[in-house]
C-alpha positions as a printed NumPy array, in Angstrom:
array([[ 17.35 ,  -2.716, -18.081],
       [ 14.081,  -0.726, -17.433],
       [ 16.438,   2.69 , -17.796],
       [ 16.88 ,   1.518, -21.136],
       [ 13.184,  -0.058, -22.369],
       [ 11.67 ,   3.75 , -21.357],
       [ 14.175,   5.173, -23.285],
       [ 13.152,   3.11 , -26.388],
       [  9.546,   3.936, -25.508],
       [ 10.696,   7.315, -25.385],
       [ 12.028,   7.388, -29.251],
       [  8.738,   5.41 , -30.307],
       [  6.709,   8.097, -28.998],
       [  8.741,  11.415, -29.953],
       [  8.55 ,   9.58 , -33.98 ],
       [  5.132,   9.152, -33.784],
       [  5.083,  13.039, -32.522],
       [  6.991,  14.461, -35.575],
       [ 10.413,  14.032, -34.203],
       [ 13.566,  14.017, -36.529],
       [ 15.956,  10.889, -35.868],
       [ 18.138,  13.813, -34.482],
       [ 15.993,  16.151, -32.063],
       [ 14.978,  12.752, -30.571],
       [ 18.373,  11.94 , -29.914],
       [ 18.99 ,  15.045, -27.822],
       [ 16.094,  14.719, -26.014],
       [ 16.582,  11.088, -25.221],
       [ 20.175,  11.191, -25.004],
       [ 20.287,   8.175, -27.119],
       [ 22.732,   8.054, -30.356],
       [ 21.952,   8.427, -33.378],
       [ 22.476,   5.668, -34.939],
       [ 20.792,   3.871, -32.146],
       [ 17.626,   5.866, -32.795],
       [ 17.999,   4.58 , -36.299],
       [ 17.651,   1.019, -35.033],
       [ 15.077,   1.21 , -32.767],
       [ 12.821,   2.752, -35.728],
       [ 13.987,   0.267, -37.66 ],
       [ 13.565,  -3.061, -35.3  ],
       [ 10.505,  -1.614, -34.094],
       [ 11.745,  -3.963, -30.763],
       [ 11.02 ,  -2.422, -27.529],
       [ 11.973,  -5.091, -25.232],
       [ 14.683,  -7.317, -24.474],
       [ 14.328, -10.325, -27.138],
       [ 13.401, -13.23 , -24.435],
       [ 11.376, -10.72 , -22.495],
       [  7.901, -12.671, -23.395],
       [  9.352, -15.591, -23.158],
       [ 10.331, -15.007, -19.572],
       [  7.116, -13.417, -19.538],
       [  5.062, -16.682, -20.53 ],
       [  7.309, -18.667, -18.197],
       [  6.269, -16.849, -15.009],
       [  3.003, -16.709, -16.173],
       [  2.668, -20.636, -16.458],
       [  5.543, -21.821, -13.556],
       [  5.719, -19.072, -11.227],
       [  6.731, -21.489,  -8.375],
       [  9.837, -22.058, -10.624],
       [ 13.216, -21.153,  -9.481],
       [ 15.37 , -18.837, -11.534],
       [ 17.636, -21.404, -12.35 ],
       [ 15.163, -23.735, -12.992],
       [ 13.885, -20.842, -15.38 ],
       [ 16.685, -20.114, -16.897],
       [ 17.441, -23.779, -18.158],
       [ 14.236, -24.419, -19.522],
       [ 14.397, -20.973, -21.275],
       [ 17.728, -21.905, -21.894],
       [ 19.204, -17.982, -21.151],
       [ 21.23 , -17.035, -18.361],
       [ 20.428, -17.359, -14.692],
       [ 21.428, -13.27 , -14.771],
       [ 19.344, -12.609, -18.092],
       [ 16.327, -14.55 , -15.85 ],
       [ 16.837, -11.96 , -12.935],
       [ 17.147,  -8.769, -14.949],
       [ 13.638,  -9.981, -16.556],
       [ 12.378, -10.362, -12.687],
       [ 12.943,  -6.416, -12.237],
       [ 11.409,  -5.986, -15.397],
       [  8.824,  -7.801, -14.749],
       [  8.15 ,  -6.831, -11.006],
       [  8.857,  -3.6  , -11.595],
       [  8.843,  -1.616,  -7.53 ],
       [ 10.492,   1.652,  -7.167],
       [ 11.278,   4.227,  -8.806],
       [ 10.024,   5.304, -11.603],
       [  7.161,   8.37 , -12.506],
       [  6.768,  11.844, -14.985],
       [  6.351,   8.18 , -18.025],
       [  2.659,   8.5  , -17.911],
       [  2.212,  11.171, -20.217],
       [  4.029,   8.291, -23.187],
       [  0.71 ,   5.883, -22.487],
       [ -1.449,   8.841, -22.775],
       [  0.251,   9.51 , -25.847],
       [ -0.22 ,   5.822, -27.479],
       [ -3.956,   5.388, -26.058],
       [ -4.968,   8.594, -27.321],
       [ -4.142,   7.572, -30.85 ],
       [ -5.057,   4.263, -30.88 ],
       [ -2.15 ,   2.563, -30.817],
       [ -3.387,   0.629, -27.485],
       [ -1.33 ,  -2.652, -27.211],
       [  1.29 ,  -0.44 , -27.752],
       [  0.168,   1.67 , -24.666],
       [ -0.817,  -1.463, -22.692],
       [  2.648,  -2.739, -22.654],
       [  4.234,  -0.068, -21.205],
       [  1.736,   0.413, -18.436],
       [  2.527,  -2.971, -17.427],
       [  6.082,  -1.437, -16.141],
       [  5.121,   1.907, -15.024],
       [  4.032,   2.55 , -11.75 ],
       [  0.757,   2.718, -10.769],
       [ -1.237,   5.718, -10.072],
       [ -4.689,   7.984, -10.116],
       [ -2.979,   8.781, -14.192],
       [ -2.537,   5.735, -15.153],
       [ -5.519,   4.178, -13.816],
       [ -7.392,   6.845, -15.803],
       [ -5.121,   5.87 , -19.059],
       [ -5.813,   2.081, -18.195],
       [ -9.759,   2.74 , -18.021],
       [ -9.636,   4.858, -21.195],
       [ -8.041,   1.307, -23.513],
       [-10.788,  -1.488, -24.441],
       [-11.398,  -4.395, -22.738],
       [-10.202,  -6.348, -25.405],
       [ -6.364,  -4.529, -25.032],
       [ -5.604,  -4.794, -21.695],
       [ -3.311,  -7.527, -20.432],
       [ -4.077,  -9.637, -17.385],
       [ -2.081,  -7.352, -14.885],
       [ -3.647,  -4.318, -16.324],
       [ -7.197,  -6.139, -15.756],
       [ -6.611,  -6.529, -11.94 ],
       [ -5.12 ,  -2.716, -11.158],
       [ -8.359,  -1.904, -13.113],
       [-10.472,  -3.543, -10.794],
       [ -8.001,  -2.834,  -8.191],
       [ -8.299,   0.936,  -9.096],
       [-12.102,   1.233,  -8.434],
       [-11.579,   0.59 ,  -4.953],
       [ -8.559,   2.712,  -4.185],
       [ -9.456,   5.276,  -6.23 ],
       [-13.286,   5.977,  -5.033],
       [-15.348,   2.795,  -5.052],
       [-19.475,   3.289,  -4.194],
       [-20.869,   1.313,  -1.259],
       [-23.523,   0.577,  -3.806],
       [-20.783,  -0.997,  -6.375],
       [-19.502,  -2.925,  -3.974],
       [-20.965,  -6.302,  -4.907],
       [-20.76 ,  -5.741,  -8.554],
       [-17.214,  -4.983,  -7.596],
       [-16.878,  -8.385,  -6.235],
       [-18.596, -10.322,  -9.121],
       [-15.965,  -8.953, -11.478],
       [-13.033, -10.103,  -9.489],
       [-14.459, -13.58 ,  -9.078],
       [-15.526, -13.768, -12.368],
       [-11.511, -12.87 , -14.12 ],
       [ -9.941, -14.849, -10.812],
       [-11.809, -17.765, -12.021],
       [-11.31 , -17.1  , -15.91 ],
       [ -7.491, -16.702, -14.701],
       [ -7.077, -20.384, -13.165],
       [ -9.144, -21.384, -16.173],
       [ -6.684, -20.319, -18.741],
       [ -3.505, -21.489, -16.876],
       [ -2.16 , -18.712, -15.598],
       [ -1.086, -18.846, -12.695],
       [  1.088, -15.949, -11.94 ],
       [ -1.703, -13.533, -12.601],
       [ -3.922, -15.532, -10.509],
       [ -1.956, -15.51 ,  -7.308],
       [ -1.942, -11.285,  -8.153],
       [ -5.455, -11.165,  -8.657],
       [ -5.936, -13.447,  -5.118],
       [ -3.671, -10.518,  -3.613],
       [ -5.598,  -7.863,  -4.656],
       [ -8.785,  -8.604,  -4.714],
       [ -7.898, -10.014,  -0.601],
       [ -6.351,  -6.541,   0.002],
       [ -9.351,  -4.791,  -1.479],
       [-11.18 ,  -7.335,   1.241],
       [ -9.444,  -5.857,   4.221],
       [-10.232,  -2.37 ,   2.969],
       [-14.434,  -3.761,   3.203],
       [-13.488,  -5.229,   6.879],
       [-13.906,  -8.46 ,   5.811],
       [-11.556, -10.137,   7.697],
       [-12.531, -13.943,   8.475],
       [-12.957, -14.575,   4.178],
       [ -9.5  , -13.215,   3.85 ],
       [ -8.458, -15.542,   6.377],
       [-10.276, -18.005,   4.601],
       [ -8.845, -17.72 ,   1.786],
       [ -5.224, -16.76 ,   2.65 ],
       [ -5.223, -20.12 ,   4.778],
       [ -6.06 , -21.995,   1.523],
       [ -2.952, -20.535,   0.126],
       [ -0.754, -19.553,   2.878],
       [  2.09 , -22.913,   1.275],
       [  2.31 , -21.448,  -1.708],
       [  3.751, -17.706,  -0.687],
       [  7.258, -18.801,  -0.296],
       [  7.223, -20.284,  -4.088],
       [  5.992, -17.636,  -5.407],
       [  8.183, -14.563,  -7.225],
       [  9.81 , -12.379,  -4.211],
       [  7.349,  -9.244,  -4.802],
       [  4.653, -11.203,  -4.914],
       [  5.617, -13.165,  -1.825],
       [  6.457, -10.245,   0.262],
       [  3.239,  -8.292,  -0.915],
       [  1.412, -12.08 ,   0.605],
       [  3.68 , -11.872,   4.002],
       [  2.118,  -8.734,   4.41 ],
       [ -1.233,  -9.47 ,   4.229],
       [ -0.753, -12.443,   6.643],
       [  0.62 , -10.126,   9.069],
       [ -2.228,  -7.265,   8.637],
       [ -4.525, -10.429,   9.275],
       [ -2.208, -11.802,  12.184],
       [ -3.278,  -7.958,  14.36 ],
       [ -6.217,  -7.871,  13.057],
       [ -6.963, -11.262,  14.469],
       [ -4.738, -11.29 ,  17.877],
       [ -2.551, -13.933,  16.577],
       [  0.795, -12.318,  18.477],
       [  3.   , -14.841,  17.69 ],
       [  2.142, -15.851,  14.328],
       [  2.892, -11.723,  13.503],
       [  6.357, -12.221,  15.098],
       [  7.29 , -14.554,  12.863],
       [  5.882, -13.472,   9.75 ],
       [  7.262,  -9.971,  10.954],
       [ 11.085, -11.752,  11.808],
       [ 10.797, -12.989,   8.757],
       [ 10.522, -10.017,   6.218],
       [ 13.06 ,  -7.47 ,   8.407],
       [ 15.756,  -9.978,   8.997],
       [ 15.996, -10.305,   5.182],
       [ 15.52 ,  -6.07 ,   4.053],
       [ 19.875,  -6.361,   4.713],
       [ 20.911,  -9.202,   3.209],
       [ 19.257,  -9.366,   0.091],
       [ 20.15 ,  -6.927,  -2.771],
       [ 16.961,  -7.761,  -5.074],
       [ 13.661,  -5.861,  -4.121],
       [ 15.578,  -3.962,  -1.514],
       [ 12.456,  -1.217,  -1.135],
       [  9.731,  -3.266,  -1.334],
       [ 11.317,  -5.521,   1.392],
       [ 11.11 ,  -2.116,   3.738],
       [  7.934,  -0.496,   2.789],
       [  6.67 ,  -4.463,   4.071],
       [  8.691,  -4.274,   6.678],
       [  7.804,  -0.559,   7.861],
       [  4.425,  -1.608,   7.823],
       [  4.723,  -4.21 ,   9.865],
       [  5.696,  -2.872,  12.437],
       [  4.406,   0.666,  12.178],
       [  1.048,  -1.207,  12.814],
       [  2.438,  -3.351,  15.925],
       [  3.131,   0.442,  17.406],
       [  6.878,   0.426,  17.717],
       [  7.569,   3.154,  16.055],
       [ 10.95 ,   3.803,  16.816],
       [ 11.987,   0.804,  15.325],
       [ 10.327,   2.367,  12.059],
       [ 12.531,   5.253,  12.403],
       [ 15.651,   3.936,  11.805],
       [ 14.824,   2.847,   8.35 ],
       [ 15.499,   5.66 ,   5.468],
       [ 12.08 ,   6.107,   3.26 ],
       [ 14.873,   6.549,   0.674],
       [ 13.225,   4.909,  -2.661],
       [ 10.332,   3.999,  -0.992],
       [  7.328,   5.173,  -3.436],
       [  5.047,   7.573,  -2.933],
       [  2.624,   8.324,  -1.56 ],
       [  3.766,   5.035,   1.29 ],
       [  6.656,   7.67 ,   1.532],
       [  4.834,  10.761,   2.156],
       [  2.064,   8.91 ,   4.699],
       [  4.762,   6.482,   6.774],
       [  6.297,  10.144,   6.785],
       [  3.949,  12.321,   8.689],
       [  2.997,   9.349,  10.985],
       [  6.23 ,   8.588,  12.538],
       [  6.664,  12.923,  12.413],
       [  2.934,  12.808,  15.043],
       [  4.284,   9.467,  16.865],
       [  7.737,  11.503,  17.664],
       [  5.964,  14.645,  18.281],
       [  6.792,  16.884,  16.152],
       [  3.348,  18.017,  15.552],
       [  4.148,  21.331,  13.641],
       [  5.648,  19.488,  10.752],
       [  2.952,  16.995,  10.001],
       [  1.189,  20.513,   9.829],
       [  3.528,  21.672,   7.502],
       [  4.284,  18.22 ,   5.261],
       [  3.306,  19.319,   1.527],
       [  0.78 ,  16.48 ,   0.613],
       [  0.39 ,  17.907,  -2.827],
       [  1.239,  15.46 ,  -4.482],
       [ -0.913,  12.696,  -3.237],
       [ -4.009,  12.675,  -5.866],
       [ -5.267,   8.32 ,  -4.329],
       [ -8.644,  10.063,  -2.103],
       [ -7.817,   7.065,   0.643],
       [ -4.319,   7.93 ,   0.575],
       [ -5.41 ,  11.762,   1.413],
       [ -7.722,  10.736,   3.692],
       [ -5.229,   8.731,   5.803],
       [ -2.805,  11.478,   5.971],
       [ -6.125,  14.164,   6.275],
       [ -6.446,  12.628,   9.811],
       [ -3.037,  12.523,  10.419],
       [ -3.087,  16.089,   9.982],
       [ -5.887,  16.614,  11.617],
       [ -4.702,  15.263,  14.871],
       [ -1.766,  17.738,  14.865],
       [ -3.682,  20.36 ,  14.682],
       [ -6.159,  19.032,  17.287],
       [ -3.159,  19.358,  19.665],
       [ -2.024,  23.165,  18.328],
       [ -5.675,  23.743,  18.957],
       [ -6.777,  24.642,  15.219],
       [ -9.956,  22.781,  16.018],
       [-12.543,  24.327,  12.819],
       [ -9.04 ,  23.803,  10.331],
       [ -9.075,  19.722,  11.387],
       [-12.824,  18.517,  11.244],
       [-13.023,  20.38 ,   8.073],
       [-10.339,  18.991,   6.252],
       [-10.64 ,  15.604,   7.346],
       [-15.172,  16.015,   6.575],
       [-14.065,  16.732,   3.465],
       [-11.551,  13.87 ,   2.594],
       [-13.649,  11.61 ,   4.358],
       [-16.69 ,  11.921,   2.135],
       [-15.009,  10.218,  -1.279],
       [-14.432,   7.085,   0.76 ],
       [-17.339,   6.364,   2.173],
       [-17.905,   3.38 ,   0.524],
       [-15.183,   1.669,   2.018],
       [-15.725,   0.491,   5.624],
       [-12.061,   0.73 ,   6.65 ],
       [-11.989,   4.909,   6.134],
       [-15.217,   4.679,   8.32 ],
       [-13.758,   3.308,  10.997],
       [-10.573,   5.396,  10.859],
       [-12.703,   8.329,  10.623],
       [-14.689,   7.127,  13.931],
       [-11.321,   6.804,  15.543],
       [-10.382,  10.23 ,  14.731],
       [-13.951,  12.05 ,  15.637],
       [-13.919,   9.653,  19.157],
       [-10.369,  11.586,  19.989],
       [-11.679,  15.257,  18.869],
       [-15.054,  14.807,  21.228],
       [-12.99 ,  13.149,  23.991],
       [-10.764,  16.085,  23.457],
       [-13.579,  18.677,  23.824],
       [-14.765,  17.089,  27.078],
       [-17.781,  15.573,  25.122],
       [-17.294,  11.751,  26.521],
       [-20.4  ,  10.327,  26.104],
       [-20.468,  11.296,  21.872],
       [-16.645,  10.154,  22.112],
       [-18.516,   6.747,  23.446],
       [-20.683,   6.865,  20.783],
       [-17.892,   6.513,  18.27 ],
       [-16.272,   3.558,  20.441],
       [-19.322,   1.89 ,  19.95 ],
       [-19.327,   2.648,  15.959],
       [-15.654,   1.392,  16.057],
       [-16.892,  -1.694,  17.973],
       [-19.567,  -2.389,  15.812],
       [-18.031,  -2.184,  12.457],
       [-14.382,  -4.303,  13.491],
       [-16.772,  -6.857,  15.72 ],
       [-13.674,  -6.514,  17.654],
       [-11.174,  -7.13 ,  15.817],
       [ -7.996,  -5.35 ,  15.02 ],
       [ -6.308,  -3.152,  17.781],
       [ -9.11 ,  -0.524,  17.793],
       [-11.653,  -3.327,  17.681],
       [ -9.772,  -4.441,  21.175],
       [ -9.621,  -1.451,  22.287],
       [-12.599,  -0.787,  21.906],
       [-14.077,  -3.292,  23.673],
       [-11.652,  -2.644,  26.783],
       [-12.969,   1.021,  26.929],
       [-15.963,   0.054,  26.645],
       [-16.241,  -2.729,  29.437],
       [-13.802,  -0.749,  31.356],
       [-11.473,  -4.626,  31.087],
       [ -7.992,  -4.932,  29.641],
       [ -8.727,  -8.728,  29.431],
       [ -9.717,  -7.991,  26.079],
       [ -6.263,  -6.37 ,  24.961],
       [ -3.711,  -8.956,  23.158],
       [ -0.089,  -8.297,  23.366],
       [  0.27 ,  -6.231,  20.929],
       [  2.729,  -2.721,  21.627],
       [ -0.178,  -0.021,  21.767],
       [ -2.345,  -2.503,  23.129],
       [ -0.437,  -2.929,  26.237],
       [  0.389,   0.945,  26.449],
       [ -3.459,   1.384,  26.462],
       [ -3.687,  -1.658,  29.379],
       [ -1.065,   0.144,  31.293],
       [ -2.518,   3.604,  31.045],
       [ -6.034,   2.103,  32.068],
       [ -4.316,   0.458,  35.108],
       [ -2.894,   4.31 ,  36.04 ],
       [  0.8  ,   2.79 ,  35.863],
       [  1.248,   5.994,  34.714],
       [  5.051,   5.698,  34.719],
       [  5.151,   2.557,  33.093],
       [  3.57 ,   3.99 ,  30.315],
       [  5.064,   7.425,  30.417],
       [  8.303,   4.895,  29.799],
       [  7.341,   2.169,  26.683],
       [  6.006,   6.017,  25.023],
       [  8.898,   7.471,  24.98 ],
       [ 11.075,   3.843,  24.288],
       [  9.224,   3.2  ,  21.259],
       [  8.533,   6.675,  20.247],
       [  4.91 ,   6.639,  20.586],
       [  3.74 ,   9.914,  21.746],
       [  0.426,  10.731,  20.43 ],
       [ -0.54 ,   7.186,  21.289],
       [  0.276,   8.146,  24.65 ],
       [ -2.059,  11.178,  24.199],
       [ -5.013,   8.961,  21.758],
       [ -5.628,   6.306,  24.53 ],
       [ -5.143,   8.253,  27.314],
       [ -7.833,  10.89 ,  26.342],
       [ -9.82 ,   8.264,  25.181],
       [ -9.957,   6.504,  28.596],
       [-10.974,   9.665,  30.461],
       [ -7.53 ,  10.244,  31.613],
       [ -5.599,  12.831,  29.846],
       [ -1.813,  12.216,  30.153],
       [  0.266,  15.509,  29.871],
       [  2.283,  14.837,  26.785],
       [  5.224,  17.529,  25.826],
       [  4.718,  17.836,  22.044],
       [  6.87 ,  19.818,  20.387],
       [  4.995,  23.249,  19.388]])
């Protein structure tokens, strides 16, 4: 369905660019008769698309069956529209059409196309070029989201919060409930980047019962937030419950498979069971998530040269570039390329230093670097910084508290924290066994180095 709509847009745009019917047919693979039909009717989306979209907005908790009956269409038709509305995989290389339309003032047409394109640095720029009056609720949400992931300054954070609060209230007042939950999720995600855990937890607790009733893609995104919150706040049982709910459906459901897989992978990796994550193929997972996951798993498996060689030039999101620079920086430190590691990480960090999560990640890197250089007093200063920023929340917050107090009682039951506990208690054989079992070779090196008890790790040098 999405491919058909994209082809119709391509026909429309090529016609605007001055191509004749024959040329358009050759470039798109659409029969000349169909090209003429598209141009004469002007219809780009399926006939009941707008009705399904508005029904979703007003009644996001309805089942496919209820929606089909209310709209007088088949369940299969509604399901196909879901895949168009909640586009979660594939795509790419279609932004030029939206850019062309926006540049020539076809704002509403550009907005309709942007609704079904993957969100990226390029599409964010196009959204910014369209006057606010022509933006749909979803594009308004993405515009605010882009201000965070593409680099919000620290001084602009409060303005950002006010704008998002205003948008959420507008959506609620207008009864656009699907966009309301989408905005709520996006805002909660942004708050987590600023490590405002308690505020997010209070917001999530207020709507947790709604998650399961929402359309699958939005429900999965909310479960991802709840899983990360469970890790952050140390709720091991809650985390296992959420992970089980997501993971057991990955192979059973045929809809939105790649998003289910991506959410499951994020949670498994956050816990530290990297060997479990390697059982999933990254095929179909959108960039730059696929590259980030691949580099992280290679690092943990000890394949550090492969990490350094990995091409990340296609990654345009500053926050992702920073995460990847740190992962590559760890690999370079293991290989002894110290100056390169520091230079690249420092350069990438300067583009995202308005985000507290980025600062925390940077401190984690510097703590390892200083400990690796034998400067443990400096390393401990960074660990204190991690504890101050996190207030003891999250795996690294609890790790920092345990390292500074030399007490393992601060650690919870998550896999990475169990590894540190074994290291601190000098249970070397058990630590080596756990690291091998869960493919935690880098974590073994990282935690043992920070604890002042560096263990010899057989990286693939």
